[in-house]
DRENLO-177425 format. One record per residue: x, y, z of N, C-alpha, C in turn; residue number from 0. Coordinates in nm, 3 decimals, padded with zeros to 5 digits. Each point is the difference from the previous one (the first is absolute). Example, Ala and Ser with C-alpha at 12.3 -4.5 7.8 and 13.67 -1.06 7.14 Angstrom:
> 01.319,-00.569,00.780,-00.089,00.119,00.000,00.090,00.120,00.000,0
> -00.035,00.105,-00.072,00.082,00.119,00.006,-00.077,00.109,00.073,1
***
This chain:
> 00.084,-00.120,00.000,-00.084,00.120,00.000,00.087,00.124,00.000,0
> -00.040,00.099,-00.074,00.074,00.125,-00.006,00.005,00.065,00.137,1
> 00.119,00.037,00.044,00.018,00.050,00.137,-00.001,00.151,00.005,2
> -00.115,00.060,-00.025,-00.011,00.144,00.014,-00.024,00.033,00.146,3
> 00.076,00.095,00.053,-00.011,00.024,00.144,-00.112,00.097,00.034,4
> -00.114,-00.015,-00.063,-00.116,00.061,00.060,-00.039,-00.089,00.117,5
> 00.092,-00.097,00.033,-00.013,-00.079,00.121,00.044,00.090,00.116,6
> -00.071,00.114,00.014,00.039,00.096,00.102,-00.053,-00.038,00.136,7
> -00.029,-00.130,00.020,-00.026,-00.045,00.136,00.124,00.025,00.084,8
> 00.117,-00.007,-00.062,00.124,00.028,00.072,00.006,00.147,00.040,9
> -00.066,00.086,-00.078,00.002,00.142,00.031,-00.073,00.030,00.130,10
> -00.092,-00.088,00.040,-00.076,00.027,00.121,00.089,00.001,00.123,11
> 00.114,-00.071,-00.006,00.087,-00.008,00.117,00.119,00.094,-00.010,12
> 00.015,00.071,-00.111,00.117,00.085,-00.016,-00.017,00.128,00.082,13
> 00.112,00.056,00.050,-00.011,00.126,00.073,-00.031,00.115,-00.094,14
> -00.091,00.086,00.040,-00.034,00.117,-00.080,00.107,00.106,00.016,15
> 00.011,00.088,-00.099,00.089,00.114,00.011,-00.038,00.084,00.122,16
> -00.127,-00.010,00.043,-00.047,00.082,00.112,00.030,-00.061,00.136,17
> 00.055,-00.123,00.002,00.022,-00.061,00.131,00.111,00.068,00.078,18
> 00.078,00.086,-00.067,00.104,00.074,00.072,-00.061,00.108,00.089,19
> -00.131,00.024,-00.014,-00.068,00.094,00.089,-00.051,-00.069,00.126,20
> 00.037,-00.128,00.016,-00.052,-00.081,00.109,00.008,00.065,00.137,21
> -00.091,-00.041,00.089,-00.017,00.066,00.128,00.098,-00.048,00.106,22
> 00.114,-00.060,-00.041,00.097,-00.044,00.098,00.082,00.116,00.055,23
> -00.020,00.117,-00.055,00.074,00.118,00.045,-00.089,00.088,00.087,24
> 00.061,00.061,00.104,-00.076,00.089,00.086,-00.047,00.125,-00.071,25
> 00.061,00.033,-00.113,-00.036,00.121,-00.074,-00.096,-00.032,-00.114,26
> -00.070,-00.111,00.010,-00.086,-00.045,-00.109,-00.103,00.107,-00.039,27
> -00.065,00.060,00.099,-00.103,00.100,-00.030,00.060,00.119,-00.074,28
> 00.117,00.045,00.043,00.066,00.112,-00.066,00.038,-00.037,-00.143,29
> 00.052,-00.119,-00.018,00.042,-00.044,-00.133,-00.120,-00.012,-00.092,30
> -00.112,-00.050,00.054,-00.122,-00.012,-00.081,-00.051,00.137,-00.040,31
> 00.005,00.095,00.092,-00.043,00.136,-00.030,00.087,00.061,-00.110,32
> 00.131,-00.017,00.012,00.092,00.052,-00.100,-00.020,-00.068,-00.134,33
> -00.031,-00.129,00.005,-00.024,-00.074,-00.124,-00.114,00.062,-00.079,34
> -00.114,00.024,00.064,-00.115,00.054,-00.071,00.023,00.144,-00.044,35
> 00.085,00.072,00.069,00.031,00.137,-00.042,00.074,00.003,-00.133,36
> 00.082,-00.102,-00.028,00.081,00.004,-00.122,-00.060,-00.081,-00.115,37
> -00.121,-00.054,00.020,-00.067,-00.073,-00.109,-00.040,00.098,-00.111,38
> 00.028,-00.037,-00.125,-00.035,00.082,-00.117,-00.123,-00.060,-00.067,39
> -00.091,00.087,-00.043,-00.128,-00.045,-00.054,-00.016,00.043,-00.146,40
> -00.059,-00.090,-00.078,-00.019,00.024,-00.144,-00.143,-00.034,-00.038,41
> -00.055,00.075,-00.095,-00.135,-00.025,-00.050,00.005,-00.108,-00.108,42
> -00.117,-00.059,-00.033,-00.004,-00.099,-00.108,00.043,00.062,-00.134,43
> 00.054,-00.086,-00.087,00.042,00.036,-00.135,00.109,00.108,00.003,44
> 00.088,-00.011,00.099,00.113,00.092,00.012,00.129,-00.075,-00.030,45
> 00.086,00.061,-00.080,00.132,-00.057,-00.025,00.093,00.043,00.113,46
> 00.058,-00.097,00.068,00.090,00.031,00.111,00.138,00.030,-00.057,47
> 00.041,00.123,00.013,00.132,00.041,-00.048,00.081,00.049,00.118,48
> 00.129,-00.020,-00.005,00.086,00.035,00.112,00.138,00.033,-00.055,49
> 00.043,00.122,00.021,00.132,00.041,-00.048,00.112,-00.063,00.082,50
> -00.031,-00.037,00.123,00.098,-00.064,00.087,-00.028,-00.149,00.009,51
> 00.097,-00.084,-00.034,-00.022,-00.145,00.008,-00.032,-00.042,00.144,52
> -00.113,-00.072,00.015,-00.039,-00.046,00.134,-00.067,-00.137,-00.007,53
> 00.008,-00.071,00.110,-00.079,-00.121,00.018,-00.121,00.037,00.084,54
> -00.118,-00.030,-00.053,-00.123,00.036,00.068,-00.079,-00.126,00.034,55
> -00.055,-00.003,00.121,-00.088,-00.109,00.042,-00.144,00.041,-00.022,56
> -00.080,-00.090,-00.056,-00.140,00.029,-00.027,-00.080,-00.025,00.128,57
> -00.057,00.106,00.055,-00.081,-00.010,00.120,-00.142,-00.043,-00.035,58
> -00.056,00.060,-00.104,-00.134,-00.037,-00.046,-00.013,00.035,-00.147,59
> -00.095,-00.066,-00.065,-00.027,00.030,-00.140,00.069,-00.093,-00.099,60
> -00.037,00.017,-00.128,00.052,-00.082,-00.110,00.076,00.089,-00.099,61
> 00.112,-00.052,-00.049,00.080,00.066,-00.103,00.030,-00.103,-00.108,62
> 00.009,00.044,-00.124,00.049,-00.091,-00.103,00.130,00.055,-00.058,63
> 00.088,-00.091,-00.034,00.128,00.033,-00.061,-00.015,-00.026,-00.150,64
> 00.016,00.103,-00.081,-00.039,-00.009,-00.140,00.104,00.064,-00.092,65
> 00.010,-00.053,-00.120,00.082,00.062,-00.105,-00.090,00.033,-00.119,66
> 00.011,00.122,-00.048,-00.079,00.045,-00.115,00.081,-00.016,-00.128,67
> -00.068,-00.050,-00.105,00.063,-00.012,-00.131,-00.026,00.128,-00.080,68
> 00.081,00.026,-00.103,-00.017,00.124,-00.078,-00.138,00.016,-00.060,69
> -00.069,-00.111,-00.030,-00.132,00.010,-00.063,-00.114,00.007,00.103,70
> 00.035,00.012,00.129,-00.102,00.014,00.102,-00.036,-00.128,00.073,71
> 00.040,-00.113,-00.054,-00.024,-00.125,00.071,00.085,-00.003,00.126,72
> -00.040,-00.084,00.096,00.076,-00.008,00.124,00.009,-00.144,00.049,73
> 00.104,-00.027,00.074,00.017,-00.130,00.065,00.015,00.022,00.149,74
> -00.087,-00.063,00.077,00.010,00.007,00.145,00.087,-00.117,00.047,75
> 00.107,00.033,00.072,00.090,-00.103,00.052,-00.054,-00.063,00.128,76
> -00.054,00.085,00.086,-00.042,-00.050,00.130,-00.099,00.095,00.065,77
> -00.076,-00.055,00.096,-00.085,00.079,00.087,00.068,00.007,00.135,78
> 00.015,00.121,00.052,00.071,00.023,00.126,-00.104,00.027,00.107,79
> 00.004,-00.079,00.107,-00.105,-00.004,00.099,00.052,00.041,00.138,80
> -00.090,00.021,00.097,00.044,00.033,00.135,00.100,-00.102,00.054,81
> 00.105,00.051,00.064,00.106,-00.086,00.053,00.116,-00.017,-00.096,82
> -00.018,00.038,-00.128,00.109,-00.011,-00.097,00.094,00.120,00.011,83
> 00.119,-00.017,-00.053,00.097,00.108,-00.010,00.021,00.032,-00.147,84
> 00.002,00.128,-00.034,00.016,00.041,-00.140,00.108,00.106,-00.009,85
> 00.079,-00.007,-00.106,00.105,00.098,-00.023,-00.055,00.114,-00.085,86
> 00.021,00.122,00.045,-00.040,00.118,-00.076,00.124,00.070,-00.053,87
> -00.020,00.100,-00.085,00.114,00.073,-00.055,00.092,-00.091,-00.078,88
> 00.128,00.021,00.011,00.098,-00.079,-00.075,00.066,-00.107,00.082,89
> -00.071,-00.051,00.102,00.063,-00.094,00.092,00.046,-00.127,-00.070,90
> -00.078,-00.046,-00.098,00.040,-00.118,-00.075,00.008,00.033,-00.148,91
> 00.089,-00.065,-00.068,00.019,00.023,-00.143,-00.080,-00.104,-00.076,92
> -00.130,00.023,-00.012,-00.088,-00.096,-00.067,-00.059,00.058,-00.128,93
> 00.057,00.108,-00.049,-00.055,00.061,-00.120,-00.118,00.088,00.032,94
> -00.071,00.039,-00.106,-00.113,00.091,00.016,-00.121,-00.077,00.050,95
> -00.048,00.040,00.117,-00.122,-00.059,00.054,-00.065,00.101,00.093,96
> -00.131,-00.013,00.014,-00.073,00.092,00.084,-00.068,-00.075,00.114,97
> -00.019,00.071,00.110,-00.079,-00.051,00.110,-00.131,00.078,00.001,98
> -00.110,-00.068,-00.029,-00.131,00.063,-00.013,-00.091,-00.046,00.113,99
> -00.054,00.093,00.076,-00.091,-00.037,00.108,-00.136,-00.040,-00.057,100
> -00.056,-00.107,00.051,-00.133,-00.046,-00.041,-00.107,00.041,00.099,101
> 00.043,00.031,00.123,-00.091,00.044,00.106,00.071,00.112,00.076,102
> -00.063,00.049,00.105,00.073,00.086,00.093,00.113,-00.083,00.060,103
> 00.118,00.058,00.006,00.119,-00.074,00.043,00.072,00.077,00.110,104
> 00.049,-00.075,00.099,00.085,00.056,00.104,00.135,-00.070,-00.004,105
> 00.106,00.079,-00.005,00.137,-00.053,-00.005,00.081,00.054,00.116,106
> 00.094,-00.081,00.046,00.091,00.042,00.106,00.143,-00.028,-00.045,107
> 00.089,00.096,00.022,00.141,-00.017,-00.032,00.056,-00.111,00.088,108
> 00.050,-00.108,-00.062,00.047,-00.115,00.077,00.117,00.038,00.090,109
> 00.086,00.090,-00.046,00.116,00.041,00.080,-00.044,00.074,00.126,110
> -00.097,00.091,-00.014,-00.049,00.072,00.116,-00.078,-00.091,00.094,111
> -00.073,-00.093,-00.060,-00.081,-00.091,00.079,00.086,-00.090,00.088,112
> 00.118,-00.035,-00.049,00.086,-00.092,00.072,00.104,00.071,00.086,113
> -00.006,00.132,00.008,00.095,00.074,00.082,-00.017,-00.041,00.146,114
> 00.113,-00.029,00.065,-00.004,-00.031,00.142,-00.026,-00.145,00.032,115
> -00.013,-00.085,-00.101,-00.020,-00.142,00.027,00.126,-00.076,-00.037,116
> 00.005,-00.125,00.038,00.115,-00.086,-00.030,00.024,-00.001,-00.151,117
> 00.115,00.049,-00.047,00.026,00.005,-00.145,-00.012,-00.136,-00.068,118
> 00.042,-00.105,00.069,-00.008,-00.134,-00.059,-00.145,-00.040,-00.022,119
> -00.087,00.034,00.095,-00.142,-00.031,-00.012,-00.062,00.076,-00.116,120
> 00.034,00.130,-00.009,-00.054,00.082,-00.108,00.047,-00.049,-00.136,121
> 00.128,-00.031,-00.013,00.053,-00.048,-00.127,-00.059,-00.134,-00.039,122
> -00.025,-00.086,00.098,-00.059,-00.131,-00.030,-00.140,00.016,-00.056,123
> -00.078,00.092,00.058,-00.136,00.024,-00.048,00.002,00.053,-00.143,124
> 00.091,00.094,-00.028,00.010,00.056,-00.135,00.049,-00.106,-00.099,125
> 00.097,-00.082,00.041,00.051,-00.105,-00.088,-00.109,-00.100,-00.033,126
> -00.082,-00.036,00.100,-00.111,-00.092,-00.026,-00.097,00.059,-00.102,127
> -00.029,00.129,00.015,-00.092,00.066,-00.093,00.057,00.000,-00.142,128
> 00.130,00.023,-00.014,00.064,-00.001,-00.132,-00.006,-00.140,-00.062,129
> 00.027,-00.103,00.081,-00.002,-00.137,-00.051,-00.140,-00.037,-00.049,130
> -00.101,00.039,00.076,-00.136,-00.031,-00.042,-00.037,00.073,-00.129,131
> 00.047,00.123,-00.012,-00.029,00.076,-00.123,00.065,-00.068,-00.121,132
> 00.125,-00.044,00.017,00.069,-00.068,-00.111,-00.073,-00.129,-00.036,133
> -00.047,-00.074,00.099,-00.072,-00.123,-00.027,-00.130,00.029,-00.076,134
> -00.068,00.108,00.038,-00.125,00.034,-00.069,00.025,00.037,-00.146,135
> 00.112,00.068,-00.027,00.032,00.034,-00.138,00.029,-00.126,-00.082,136
> 00.068,-00.098,00.062,00.023,-00.127,-00.069,-00.133,-00.071,-00.025,137
> -00.089,00.005,00.099,-00.133,-00.059,-00.018,-00.074,00.065,-00.116,138
> 00.015,00.132,-00.012,-00.068,00.073,-00.107,00.051,-00.044,-00.137,139
> 00.130,-00.024,-00.010,00.056,-00.048,-00.127,-00.060,-00.135,-00.037,140
> -00.004,-00.091,00.098,-00.058,-00.133,-00.025,-00.148,00.011,-00.032,141
> -00.069,00.086,00.073,-00.145,00.017,-00.017,-00.033,00.040,-00.144,142
> 00.070,00.101,-00.050,-00.028,00.049,-00.135,00.054,-00.094,-00.106,143
> 00.115,-00.062,00.028,00.067,-00.080,-00.102,-00.053,-00.140,-00.019,144
> -00.056,-00.062,00.109,-00.034,-00.142,-00.010,-00.143,-00.037,00.037,145
> -00.076,00.088,00.063,-00.133,-00.038,00.047,-00.109,00.038,-00.101,146
> -00.110,-00.074,00.005,-00.116,00.033,-00.082,-00.068,00.124,00.059,147
> -00.096,00.055,-00.073,-00.069,00.120,00.048,-00.067,-00.026,00.135,148
> -00.070,-00.110,00.012,-00.068,-00.032,00.126,00.100,-00.018,00.113,149
> 00.110,-00.070,-00.028,00.103,-00.020,00.102,00.063,00.132,00.042,150
> 00.022,00.090,-00.095,00.060,00.129,00.033,-00.087,00.077,00.099,151
> -00.130,00.007,-00.031,-00.091,00.076,00.086,-00.006,-00.061,00.139,152
> -00.019,-00.132,00.006,-00.008,-00.067,00.130,00.131,00.012,00.077,153
> 00.111,-00.017,-00.071,00.131,00.008,00.064,00.022,00.135,00.066,154
> -00.035,00.107,-00.071,00.017,00.134,00.056,-00.097,00.023,00.116,155
> -00.122,-00.047,-00.012,-00.097,00.018,00.108,00.044,-00.073,00.127,156
> 00.053,-00.120,-00.016,00.048,-00.075,00.117,00.119,00.072,00.064,157
> 00.089,00.053,-00.084,00.114,00.075,00.055,-00.047,00.121,00.080,158
> -00.092,00.079,-00.058,-00.050,00.118,00.068,-00.071,-00.038,00.130,159
> -00.080,-00.105,-00.004,-00.069,-00.048,00.120,00.101,-00.030,00.111,160
> 00.104,-00.075,-00.033,00.094,-00.044,00.102,00.083,00.115,00.056,161
> 00.037,00.094,-00.087,00.076,00.115,00.048,-00.084,00.088,00.092,162
> -00.126,00.020,-00.035,-00.089,00.079,00.085,-00.034,-00.074,00.129,163
> -00.014,-00.131,-00.010,-00.029,-00.080,00.119,00.114,00.009,00.101,164
> 00.124,00.010,-00.053,00.117,00.007,00.088,00.002,00.126,00.084,165
> -00.070,00.105,-00.044,-00.003,00.126,00.076,-00.140,00.028,00.055,166
> -00.083,-00.103,00.006,-00.129,00.012,00.065,-00.108,00.071,-00.079,167
> 00.010,00.000,-00.133,-00.098,00.072,-00.082,-00.093,-00.093,-00.076,168
> -00.011,-00.125,00.045,-00.097,-00.095,-00.056,-00.096,-00.039,00.111,169
> -00.130,00.007,-00.030,-00.102,-00.035,00.098,-00.089,-00.109,-00.059,170
> 00.001,-00.115,00.065,-00.083,-00.114,-00.045,00.025,-00.034,-00.146,171
> 00.127,00.009,-00.039,00.039,-00.035,-00.136,-00.021,00.108,-00.103,172
> -00.054,00.116,00.041,-00.029,00.109,-00.094,00.093,00.117,00.024,173
> 00.028,00.075,-00.105,00.085,00.118,00.011,-00.041,00.104,-00.103,174
> 00.030,00.125,00.031,-00.028,00.111,-00.091,00.094,-00.009,-00.119,175
> -00.054,00.018,-00.121,00.081,-00.008,-00.121,-00.020,00.128,-00.082,176
> 00.082,00.103,00.025,-00.016,00.128,-00.072,00.072,00.000,-00.135,177
> -00.019,-00.108,-00.075,00.069,-00.017,-00.128,-00.103,-00.019,-00.109,178
> 00.002,00.086,-00.100,-00.095,-00.012,-00.110,00.041,-00.114,-00.093,179
> -00.094,-00.040,-00.085,00.032,-00.105,-00.098,00.109,00.048,-00.096,180
> 00.004,00.129,-00.027,00.104,00.055,-00.087,00.138,-00.016,00.065,181
> 00.009,00.026,00.130,00.128,-00.018,00.070,00.040,-00.146,00.004,182
> -00.098,-00.088,00.023,00.029,-00.143,-00.001,00.054,-00.041,-00.137,183
> -00.060,00.053,-00.106,00.046,-00.031,-00.135,00.144,00.046,-00.020,184
> 00.032,00.120,00.048,00.136,00.051,-00.016,00.101,-00.078,00.083,185
> -00.044,-00.059,00.109,00.090,-00.079,00.083,00.022,-00.140,-00.055,186
> -00.101,-00.054,-00.070,00.004,-00.140,-00.042,00.021,-00.020,-00.149,187
> 00.017,00.110,-00.074,00.026,-00.013,-00.143,-00.118,-00.053,-00.078,188
> -00.123,00.034,00.044,-00.121,-00.045,-00.066,-00.085,00.121,-00.037,189
> -00.099,-00.021,-00.085,-00.092,00.109,-00.034,-00.105,00.013,00.111,190
> -00.063,00.116,00.006,-00.107,00.022,00.098,-00.115,-00.097,-00.024,191
> -00.032,-00.025,-00.127,-00.107,-00.094,-00.034,00.033,-00.140,00.053,192
> 00.125,-00.040,-00.014,00.042,-00.133,00.046,-00.008,-00.008,00.153,193
> 00.041,00.107,00.067,-00.008,00.004,00.146,-00.145,-00.013,00.046,194
> -00.089,00.075,-00.065,-00.141,-00.002,00.037,-00.059,-00.140,-00.017,195
> 00.028,-00.061,-00.114,-00.053,-00.135,-00.025,00.054,-00.100,00.101,196
> 00.128,00.012,00.033,00.062,-00.094,00.094,-00.060,00.015,00.140,197
> -00.021,00.125,00.045,-00.059,00.023,00.131,-00.144,-00.051,00.006,198
> -00.077,00.022,-00.109,-00.138,-00.048,-00.002,-00.004,-00.153,00.003,199
> 00.092,-00.063,-00.071,00.007,-00.146,00.000,00.032,-00.052,00.141,200
> 00.095,00.065,00.066,00.037,-00.043,00.135,-00.114,00.020,00.099,201
> -00.077,00.106,-00.020,-00.116,00.022,00.087,-00.105,-00.110,-00.022,202
> -00.028,-00.032,-00.127,-00.097,-00.105,-00.029,00.043,-00.134,00.058,203
> 00.130,-00.025,00.002,00.053,-00.126,00.053,00.008,-00.001,00.152,204
> -00.034,00.113,00.063,00.002,00.007,00.145,00.138,00.014,00.060,205
> 00.097,00.040,-00.081,00.138,00.014,00.049,00.019,00.129,00.078,206
> -00.069,00.105,-00.043,00.011,00.130,00.066,-00.139,00.062,00.013,207
> -00.012,00.092,00.094,-00.125,00.075,00.019,00.035,00.148,00.011,208
> -00.087,00.085,-00.054,00.022,00.144,00.005,-00.117,00.067,00.071,209
> 00.031,00.098,00.085,-00.106,00.074,00.066,00.054,00.134,00.049,210
> -00.056,00.108,-00.054,00.033,00.134,00.047,00.147,00.036,-00.001,211
> 00.070,-00.039,-00.103,00.142,00.032,-00.008,00.091,-00.099,00.069,212
> -00.061,-00.102,00.066,00.078,-00.105,00.065,-00.001,-00.124,-00.088,213
> 00.103,-00.081,00.014,00.005,-00.129,-00.069,00.029,-00.108,00.103,214
> -00.066,-00.111,-00.016,00.022,-00.113,00.090,00.048,-00.118,-00.082,215
> 00.110,-00.061,00.045,00.051,-00.120,-00.063,-00.062,-00.119,00.071,216
> -00.071,-00.083,-00.074,-00.066,-00.117,00.057,00.094,-00.120,-00.008,217
> 00.036,-00.055,00.115,00.091,-00.115,00.009,00.137,00.037,-00.054,218
> 00.072,00.077,00.078,00.129,00.053,-00.043,00.098,-00.109,-00.045,219
> 00.006,-00.113,00.074,00.094,-00.106,-00.036,-00.031,-00.057,-00.138,220
> -00.129,-00.019,-00.030,-00.039,-00.051,-00.131,00.035,00.100,-00.109,221
> -00.020,00.129,00.029,00.033,00.103,-00.098,00.150,00.004,-00.024,222
> 00.080,-00.022,00.105,00.145,-00.001,-00.016,00.043,-00.110,-00.095,223
> -00.062,-00.118,00.011,00.033,-00.109,-00.091,-00.041,00.032,-00.143,224
> -00.117,00.061,-00.015,-00.048,00.036,-00.134,00.087,00.107,-00.065,225
> 00.066,00.082,00.083,00.079,00.112,-00.054,00.148,-00.028,-00.001,226
> 00.039,-00.128,00.018,00.140,-00.041,-00.007,00.083,00.054,00.115,227
> -00.063,00.022,00.114,00.072,00.039,00.121,00.036,-00.124,00.080,228
> 00.103,00.011,00.081,00.031,-00.106,00.094,-00.106,00.001,00.110,229
> -00.027,-00.116,00.054,-00.094,-00.011,00.111,00.074,-00.065,00.116,230
> -00.003,00.063,00.116,00.069,-00.054,00.116,-00.079,-00.119,00.056,231
> 00.065,-00.091,00.074,-00.071,-00.115,00.054,-00.119,00.038,00.085,232
> 00.007,00.113,00.071,-00.110,00.041,00.087,-00.125,00.036,-00.078,233
> 00.015,00.030,-00.130,-00.114,00.043,-00.080,-00.068,-00.115,-00.071,234
> 00.066,-00.113,-00.011,-00.055,-00.112,-00.076,-00.098,-00.081,00.081,235
***
């Protein structure tokens, strides 16, 4: 079976970038107050630009990482969610790409957030976030290059479910999905018509349910198998 790591059951046990704010310090309240003072806020459909290279932690909201082609077409590399770390400005040499907010977004400078904590702990959290991002990019290559349309959609939905579940944003198997069919098409290399037909087919088959902007994955382990994800022994 294709080993795409939307098997983010492992992500549920990973330390969050925010765990360095833990209450083991007597100055926890002060640090929390300072943390919220330096949070930066962005409106939906805003391009995040930064003249100074920085690593930013996503406190809330959704961002997509996208590259625009000269003819106006675009390719979305990844969706950046709460708990993720993203590089702004010229921090990484990845060519021309934009960070576009899909919802209201709150960001915190990772360097400021980790000030005063054990440097080894802070670096470990950032390194874990970088490793997960690299793994997701590899998953995206496999997703677009080898999976069928149905597998692509399910694979991405399972990944998003597991990443949101790891930070407590899934309730009874359902989560908010602020992603249009057009954005899904740009992320998966499919047409909007194809995305629509695939989602309707999955709904008729009882694989997913939609209600008021939320999506529910029915039988996550079965969906993981259908979408070429690994399934852990606990899920079988």
